[in-house]
N, CA, C and O atoms as a DFTB+ gen file, in Angstrom:
324 C
 N C O
     1  1     -59.908      11.345      -7.854
     2  2     -59.133      12.511      -7.464
     3  2     -57.917      12.023      -6.683
     4  3     -58.039      11.155      -5.819
     5  1     -56.754      12.576      -6.986
     6  2     -55.511      12.161      -6.339
     7  2     -55.184      13.102      -5.173
     8  3     -55.159      14.320      -5.347
     9  1     -54.937      12.545      -4.004
    10  2     -54.586      13.345      -2.838
    11  2     -53.101      13.686      -2.873
    12  3     -52.266      12.842      -3.199
    13  1     -52.780      14.945      -2.531
    14  2     -51.379      15.372      -2.475
    15  2     -50.838      15.300      -1.060
    16  3     -49.623      15.312      -0.859
    17  1     -51.720      15.225      -0.081
    18  2     -51.291      15.219       1.306
    19  2     -50.968      16.607       1.822
    20  3     -50.515      16.753       2.957
    21  1     -51.190      17.624       1.015
    22  2     -50.895      19.005       1.407
    23  2     -52.168      19.637       1.974
    24  3     -53.242      19.531       1.381
    25  1     -52.037      20.289       3.119
    26  2     -53.167      20.962       3.762
    27  2     -52.784      22.424       3.961
    28  3     -51.687      22.726       4.431
    29  1     -53.677      23.313       3.608
    30  2     -53.457      24.744       3.789
    31  2     -54.681      25.350       4.465
    32  3     -55.802      24.892       4.245
    33  1     -54.472      26.375       5.285
    34  2     -55.571      27.081       5.941
    35  2     -56.006      28.260       5.068
    36  3     -55.204      28.846       4.340
    37  1     -57.272      28.586       5.158
    38  2     -57.824      29.754       4.477
    39  2     -57.568      30.961       5.375
    40  3     -57.840      30.908       6.574
    41  1     -57.044      32.058       4.801
    42  2     -56.786      33.243       5.629
    43  2     -58.058      34.075       5.784
    44  3     -59.115      33.717       5.264
    45  1     -57.941      35.192       6.510
    46  2     -59.114      36.009       6.826
    47  2     -59.771      36.621       5.587
    48  3     -60.924      37.047       5.654
    49  1     -59.055      36.674       4.455
    50  2     -59.627      37.193       3.210
    51  2     -60.113      36.074       2.288
    52  3     -60.523      36.336       1.157
    53  1     -60.069      34.830       2.767
    54  2     -60.549      33.701       1.981
    55  2     -59.527      33.137       1.014
    56  3     -59.886      32.388       0.106
    57  1     -58.262      33.482       1.191
    58  2     -57.215      33.034       0.276
    59  2     -56.516      31.784       0.791
    60  3     -56.443      31.540       1.995
    61  1     -56.005      31.002      -0.150
    62  2     -55.107      29.899       0.179
    63  2     -53.880      30.036      -0.713
    64  3     -53.937      30.670      -1.766
    65  1     -52.789      29.450      -0.292
    66  2     -51.563      29.478      -1.079
    67  2     -51.390      28.114      -1.739
    68  3     -51.433      27.079      -1.074
    69  1     -51.192      28.127      -3.063
    70  2     -50.881      26.889      -3.775
    71  2     -49.383      26.653      -3.648
    72  3     -48.595      27.518      -4.030
    73  1     -48.976      25.521      -3.129
    74  2     -47.546      25.248      -2.943
    75  2     -46.776      25.319      -4.258
    76  3     -47.290      24.963      -5.318
    77  1     -45.538      25.785      -4.165
    78  2     -44.693      25.963      -5.345
    79  2     -44.534      24.660      -6.127
    80  3     -44.448      24.684      -7.354
    81  1     -44.494      23.514      -5.423
    82  2     -44.345      22.227      -6.115
    83  2     -45.519      21.988      -7.063
    84  3     -45.331      21.531      -8.190
    85  1     -46.732      22.300      -6.598
    86  2     -47.909      22.133      -7.452
    87  2     -47.911      23.126      -8.601
    88  3     -48.243      22.773      -9.733
    89  1     -47.537      24.383      -8.309
    90  2     -47.509      25.395      -9.367
    91  2     -46.507      25.027     -10.441
    92  3     -46.779      25.201     -11.629
    93  1     -45.351      24.520     -10.041
    94  2     -44.346      24.106     -11.031
    95  2     -44.839      22.906     -11.841
    96  3     -44.719      22.884     -13.066
    97  1     -45.389      21.916     -11.153
    98  2     -45.875      20.708     -11.823
    99  2     -46.971      21.025     -12.829
   100  3     -47.010      20.451     -13.917
   101  1     -47.870      21.948     -12.459
   102  2     -49.015      22.276     -13.312
   103  2     -48.776      23.504     -14.182
   104  3     -49.696      23.980     -14.848
   105  1     -47.544      24.022     -14.183
   106  2     -47.166      25.184     -15.002
   107  2     -48.080      26.383     -14.741
   108  3     -48.604      26.999     -15.669
   109  1     -48.257      26.694     -13.459
   110  2     -49.049      27.854     -13.054
   111  2     -48.082      28.941     -12.607
   112  3     -47.334      28.758     -11.647
   113  1     -48.101      30.072     -13.306
   114  2     -47.189      31.178     -13.004
   115  2     -47.945      32.299     -12.301
   116  3     -49.175      32.304     -12.249
   117  1     -47.184      33.245     -11.763
   118  2     -47.794      34.427     -11.161
   119  2     -48.652      35.109     -12.215
   120  3     -48.274      35.168     -13.385
   121  1     -49.785      35.614     -11.810
   122  2     -50.737      36.342     -12.665
   123  2     -51.534      35.446     -13.603
   124  3     -52.375      35.952     -14.346
   125  1     -51.302      34.118     -13.598
   126  2     -52.135      33.225     -14.406
   127  2     -53.556      33.247     -13.859
   128  3     -53.759      33.339     -12.648
   129  1     -54.527      33.163     -14.743
   130  2     -55.925      33.117     -14.326
   131  2     -56.312      31.679     -14.004
   132  3     -55.852      30.736     -14.649
   133  1     -57.163      31.530     -12.998
   134  2     -57.630      30.218     -12.579
   135  2     -59.153      30.196     -12.670
   136  3     -59.824      31.159     -12.296
   137  1     -59.689      29.085     -13.173
   138  2     -61.135      28.894     -13.193
   139  2     -61.526      28.134     -11.939
   140  3     -60.774      27.285     -11.459
   141  1     -62.697      28.437     -11.413
   142  2     -63.184      27.792     -10.202
   143  2     -64.476      27.062     -10.541
   144  3     -65.429      27.656     -11.047
   145  1     -64.491      25.763     -10.253
   146  2     -65.664      24.918     -10.478
   147  2     -66.112      24.336      -9.151
   148  3     -65.321      24.199      -8.217
   149  1     -67.381      23.996      -9.079
   150  2     -67.918      23.302      -7.910
   151  2     -68.573      22.019      -8.398
   152  3     -69.378      22.027      -9.329
   153  1     -68.212      20.923      -7.754
   154  2     -68.817      19.626      -8.056
   155  2     -69.250      19.008      -6.730
   156  3     -68.431      18.483      -5.975
   157  1     -70.533      19.080      -6.466
   158  2     -71.017      18.641      -5.153
   159  2     -70.452      19.550      -4.083
   160  3     -70.660      20.762      -4.126
   161  1     -69.732      18.974      -3.113
   162  2     -69.109      19.779      -2.056
   163  2     -67.608      19.948      -2.295
   164  3     -66.855      20.247      -1.368
   165  1     -67.181      19.754      -3.546
   166  2     -65.766      19.853      -3.909
   167  2     -65.516      21.106      -4.739
   168  3     -66.274      21.406      -5.661
   169  1     -64.449      21.837      -4.410
   170  2     -64.018      22.994      -5.191
   171  2     -62.874      22.542      -6.086
   172  3     -61.917      21.926      -5.617
   173  1     -62.974      22.847      -7.370
   174  2     -61.938      22.462      -8.335
   175  2     -61.344      23.719      -8.937
   176  3     -62.068      24.569      -9.456
   177  1     -60.025      23.840      -8.868
   178  2     -59.306      24.949      -9.501
   179  2     -58.642      24.419     -10.761
   180  3     -58.041      23.345     -10.750
   181  1     -58.752      25.173     -11.844
   182  2     -58.155      24.770     -13.108
   183  2     -57.518      25.986     -13.755
   184  3     -58.107      27.066     -13.775
   185  1     -56.314      25.811     -14.285
   186  2     -55.660      26.910     -14.983
   187  2     -56.526      27.299     -16.180
   188  3     -56.911      26.451     -16.985
   189  1     -56.825      28.589     -16.283
   190  2     -57.704      29.072     -17.342
   191  2     -56.991      29.027     -18.679
   192  3     -55.873      29.519     -18.827
   193  1     -57.658      28.430     -19.642
   194  2     -57.194      28.454     -21.023
   195  2     -58.387      28.846     -21.872
   196  3     -59.411      28.163     -21.859
   197  1     -58.263      29.944     -22.613
   198  2     -59.394      30.344     -23.442
   199  2     -59.709      29.249     -24.461
   200  3     -58.803      28.691     -25.079
   201  1     -60.975      28.950     -24.629
   202  2     -61.385      27.894     -25.548
   203  2     -62.464      28.409     -26.491
   204  3     -63.139      29.398     -26.205
   205  1     -62.610      27.738     -27.591
   206  2     -63.590      28.078     -28.615
   207  2     -65.006      27.936     -28.048
   208  3     -65.316      26.954     -27.373
   209  1     -65.855      28.918     -28.328
   210  2     -67.229      28.866     -27.826
   211  2     -68.049      27.780     -28.514
   212  3     -69.089      27.374     -27.996
   213  1     -67.598      27.303     -29.671
   214  2     -68.346      26.292     -30.413
   215  2     -67.903      24.867     -30.088
   216  3     -68.741      23.996     -29.852
   217  1     -66.585      24.625     -30.074
   218  2     -66.111      23.234     -29.951
   219  2     -65.254      22.989     -28.713
   220  3     -64.861      21.849     -28.462
   221  1     -64.957      24.019     -27.941
   222  2     -64.157      23.913     -26.722
   223  2     -62.682      23.611     -26.978
   224  3     -61.958      23.235     -26.056
   225  1     -62.234      23.773     -28.216
   226  2     -60.833      23.591     -28.571
   227  2     -60.027      24.769     -28.008
   228  3     -60.485      25.909     -28.071
   229  1     -58.842      24.510     -27.463
   230  2     -58.027      25.581     -26.881
   231  2     -56.829      25.943     -27.760
   232  3     -55.971      26.720     -27.342
   233  1     -56.762      25.384     -28.981
   234  2     -55.638      25.693     -29.886
   235  2     -56.078      26.703     -30.939
   236  3     -57.239      26.716     -31.347
   237  1     -55.157      27.538     -31.374
   238  2     -55.387      28.507     -32.460
   239  2     -56.634      29.358     -32.231
   240  3     -57.505      29.434     -33.097
   241  1     -56.718      29.988     -31.080
   242  2     -57.885      30.778     -30.701
   243  2     -57.737      32.215     -31.181
   244  3     -56.670      32.817     -31.062
   245  1     -58.829      32.755     -31.727
   246  2     -58.911      34.156     -32.130
   247  2     -60.068      34.767     -31.353
   248  3     -61.136      34.166     -31.242
   249  1     -59.851      35.965     -30.816
   250  2     -60.919      36.644     -30.105
   251  2     -61.655      37.535     -31.095
   252  3     -61.068      38.457     -31.661
   253  1     -62.941      37.264     -31.306
   254  2     -63.760      38.044     -32.224
   255  2     -64.929      38.630     -31.457
   256  3     -65.804      37.903     -30.986
   257  1     -64.938      39.940     -31.336
   258  2     -65.995      40.663     -30.617
   259  2     -66.250      40.100     -29.234
   260  3     -67.396      39.934     -28.815
   261  1     -65.154      39.805     -28.522
   262  2     -65.244      39.328     -27.151
   263  2     -65.510      37.842     -27.001
   264  3     -65.672      37.357     -25.881
   265  1     -65.558      37.107     -28.109
   266  2     -65.793      35.656     -28.079
   267  2     -64.585      34.934     -28.652
   268  3     -63.990      35.393     -29.627
   269  1     -64.221      33.813     -28.058
   270  2     -63.093      33.017     -28.541
   271  2     -63.579      31.991     -29.562
   272  3     -64.502      31.220     -29.296
   273  1     -62.943      31.994     -30.734
   274  2     -63.298      31.069     -31.808
   275  2     -62.001      30.468     -32.349
   276  3     -61.031      31.190     -32.579
   277  1     -61.981      29.141     -32.555
   278  2     -60.771      28.492     -33.076
   279  2     -60.744      28.586     -34.602
   280  3     -61.765      28.853     -35.236
   281  1     -59.565      28.364     -35.180
   282  2     -59.398      28.487     -36.623
   283  2     -60.236      27.458     -37.381
   284  3     -60.708      27.749     -38.480
   285  1     -60.432      26.268     -36.823
   286  2     -61.264      25.251     -37.482
   287  2     -62.711      25.725     -37.607
   288  3     -63.326      25.587     -38.665
   289  1     -63.240      26.275     -36.540
   290  2     -64.623      26.755     -36.572
   291  2     -64.761      27.980     -37.475
   292  3     -65.791      28.152     -38.126
   293  1     -63.745      28.823     -37.522
   294  2     -63.769      29.969     -38.437
   295  2     -63.877      29.469     -39.865
   296  3     -64.662      29.995     -40.654
   297  1     -63.080      28.440     -40.206
   298  2     -63.138      27.866     -41.555
   299  2     -64.533      27.311     -41.865
   300  3     -65.077      27.525     -42.948
   301  1     -65.090      26.599     -40.896
   302  2     -66.417      26.024     -41.100
   303  2     -67.476      27.121     -41.303
   304  3     -68.380      26.978     -42.126
   305  1     -67.350      28.214     -40.540
   306  2     -68.284      29.329     -40.686
   307  2     -68.127      29.989     -42.047
   308  3     -69.121      30.353     -42.675
   309  1     -66.904      30.148     -42.506
   310  2     -66.662      30.761     -43.812
   311  2     -67.257      29.905     -44.934
   312  3     -67.742      30.449     -45.926
   313  1     -67.227      28.593     -44.794
   314  2     -67.788      27.699     -45.812
   315  2     -69.303      27.844     -45.902
   316  3     -69.880      27.657     -46.973
   317  1     -69.950      28.174     -44.789
   318  2     -71.410      28.300     -44.754
   319  2     -71.877      29.624     -45.309
   320  3     -73.049      29.768     -45.658
   321  1     -70.990      30.593     -45.399
   322  2     -71.396      31.937     -45.882
   323  2     -71.330      31.986     -47.394
   324  3     -71.630      33.020     -47.992
């Protein structure tokens, strides 16, 4: 893990502010969704990208009945039918 040297306090509502430099570097815009992971005692924030439920691919995603499926997996499913 790479340290940025940036320290922020948590406010009374549990919020922190991500510095503009990090948001620009990581292409995080206002209203972007963030995923929250926990690894041991570490909190990891990751920009949310919808991924295929079968292969975890984030390209060419189609939402089918509330599930994200990529075009490759759709093709594979069509071949099995």
